[in-house]
C-alpha positions in Angstrom: 92.9 53.5 -72.2 92.7 50.9 -75.0 95.9 49.5 -76.5 96.4 49.5 -80.3 95.7 45.8 -80.4 92.4 46.3 -78.5 91.5 49.2 -80.8 92.1 47.1 -83.8 89.2 44.8 -82.7 86.6 47.6 -82.3 84.2 48.7 -84.9 83.2 52.4 -84.6 80.1 53.7 -86.2 78.1 57.0 -85.8 76.7 55.9 -82.5 80.1 55.1 -81.1 81.7 51.7 -80.4 79.8 48.8 -82.0 80.2 45.1 -81.5 83.6 43.7 -81.0 85.1 41.8 -83.9 88.0 39.7 -84.7 89.1 38.4 -88.1 86.8 35.4 -87.4 86.7 33.1 -84.5 89.3 31.1 -86.3 92.0 33.6 -85.1 90.7 33.2 -81.5 90.7 29.4 -81.7 94.3 29.5 -83.1 95.4 31.7 -80.2 93.7 29.3 -77.7 95.7 26.5 -79.3 98.9 28.5 -78.9 98.2 29.0 -75.2 97.3 25.3 -74.7 100.5 24.3 -76.5 102.5 26.4 -74.0 100.6 24.8 -71.1 101.2 21.3 -72.6 104.9 21.9 -73.0 105.2 23.1 -69.4 103.0 20.3 -68.1 105.0 17.6 -69.9 108.4 18.9 -68.8 107.2 19.1 -65.1 105.2 15.9 -65.0 101.9 17.7 -64.5 98.7 15.9 -65.4 95.7 17.9 -66.7 92.7 17.3 -68.9 90.4 19.2 -71.2 87.2 20.1 -69.4 84.0 22.1 -69.7 83.0 23.6 -73.0 86.3 22.6 -74.5 85.6 18.9 -73.8 82.1 19.3 -75.2 83.5 20.9 -78.3 86.0 18.1 -78.8 83.2 15.4 -78.5 80.3 17.2 -80.2 82.1 19.3 -82.8 85.4 17.4 -83.3 87.2 20.6 -82.3 85.9 23.9 -80.8 82.4 24.8 -80.1 82.1 27.3 -83.0 81.3 30.3 -80.8 83.6 29.4 -77.9 86.2 32.0 -77.0 88.2 30.4 -74.2 89.7 27.0 -73.4 89.0 25.0 -70.2 91.4 22.6 -68.5 91.3 21.0 -65.0 93.8 19.4 -62.8 94.3 18.2 -59.3 95.2 20.9 -56.8 98.8 19.7 -56.3 99.4 19.8 -60.1 97.6 23.1 -60.3 100.0 24.7 -57.8 103.0 23.4 -59.8 101.5 24.6 -63.1 100.7 28.1 -61.8 104.3 28.4 -60.5 105.8 27.3 -63.8 103.5 29.5 -65.8 104.3 32.5 -63.7 108.0 31.9 -64.4 107.2 31.5 -68.1 105.2 34.8 -68.1 108.1 36.7 -66.5 110.1 35.8 -69.6 107.4 36.2 -72.2 105.4 39.5 -72.2 102.8 38.4 -74.8 101.1 36.1 -72.1 100.2 36.5 -68.5 98.4 34.9 -65.6 95.5 36.8 -64.0 96.8 35.7 -60.5 100.6 35.4 -60.6 100.7 33.6 -57.2 99.4 30.1 -56.4 98.4 31.5 -53.0 94.9 31.6 -54.3 95.0 27.9 -54.6 91.2 27.4 -54.1 90.4 29.6 -57.1 90.6 29.1 -60.8 93.2 31.0 -62.7 93.5 32.2 -66.3 96.4 32.0 -68.6 95.9 34.8 -71.2 97.2 36.3 -74.4 97.9 40.0 -75.0 97.6 39.5 -78.7 93.8 38.9 -79.3 90.9 40.1 -77.3 87.2 39.2 -77.3 84.0 40.9 -76.2 80.7 39.4 -75.3 77.9 41.0 -77.3 76.4 43.9 -75.3 79.4 44.1 -72.9 81.7 47.1 -72.9 84.6 44.9 -71.6 87.3 43.5 -73.8 88.9 40.4 -72.4 91.9 38.5 -73.6 91.8 35.1 -75.2 92.5 32.7 -72.3 92.7 29.3 -70.9 90.6 28.7 -67.8 92.7 26.6 -65.4 90.6 24.9 -62.7 92.0 23.1 -59.7 90.1 20.2 -58.2 90.2 19.3 -54.6 89.9 15.8 -53.4 87.9 15.7 -50.1 87.0 13.0 -47.7 83.4 11.9 -47.7 82.6 13.2 -44.2 80.5 16.1 -43.0 83.4 18.2 -41.6 85.4 18.0 -44.9 82.4 18.6 -47.0 81.4 21.7 -45.1 85.0 23.0 -45.2 85.0 22.6 -49.0 81.7 24.5 -49.2 83.3 27.4 -47.3 86.4 27.4 -49.5 84.2 27.3 -52.6 82.3 30.3 -51.2 85.6 32.2 -50.7 86.7 31.3 -54.3 83.4 32.4 -55.8 83.6 35.7 -53.9 87.2 36.3 -55.1 86.4 35.4 -58.7 82.9 36.5 -59.2 82.3 38.8 -56.2 79.1 36.9 -55.4 78.1 35.4 -52.1 77.3 31.7 -52.3 76.7 31.2 -48.5 72.9 31.0 -48.9 73.2 28.5 -51.7 75.8 26.4 -49.8 74.0 26.3 -46.4 70.8 25.1 -48.0 72.3 21.8 -49.4 
């Protein structure tokens, strides 16, 4: 069942649901900035260090802002700070119902998490799924440069990929 907010972003024609739309990607980008502002306030008040990463970093450098078609924001941080941020964001979400975390517990500390809005949704062309505007939060692990720790990290990455994407990476990881 779609919410009224989700329904407001769907175009319906004679063939049924057509491509998802918003009032321009500008609205999506503004929502991403609101989410990032919340993260930044929480990070600053809890002495949490993070950085802009992925496509968001590329957009900052190449486009002096967002990649024009980008519909999410990417940040990374060390795992210790990641655990603190997820705990603080979970507390924030309990008090603010217009945002939420995909995983409300930092128990999944080897996986990325998503801080999302309930106000604006996006849809990839050709996909039936509506997804909220979100910030991808990626933890980074520091590992020792030895075979045991590297192999352990491969296993943990495999588990994380299975949890997030439901795909098995064992074949890829064992052939390195």
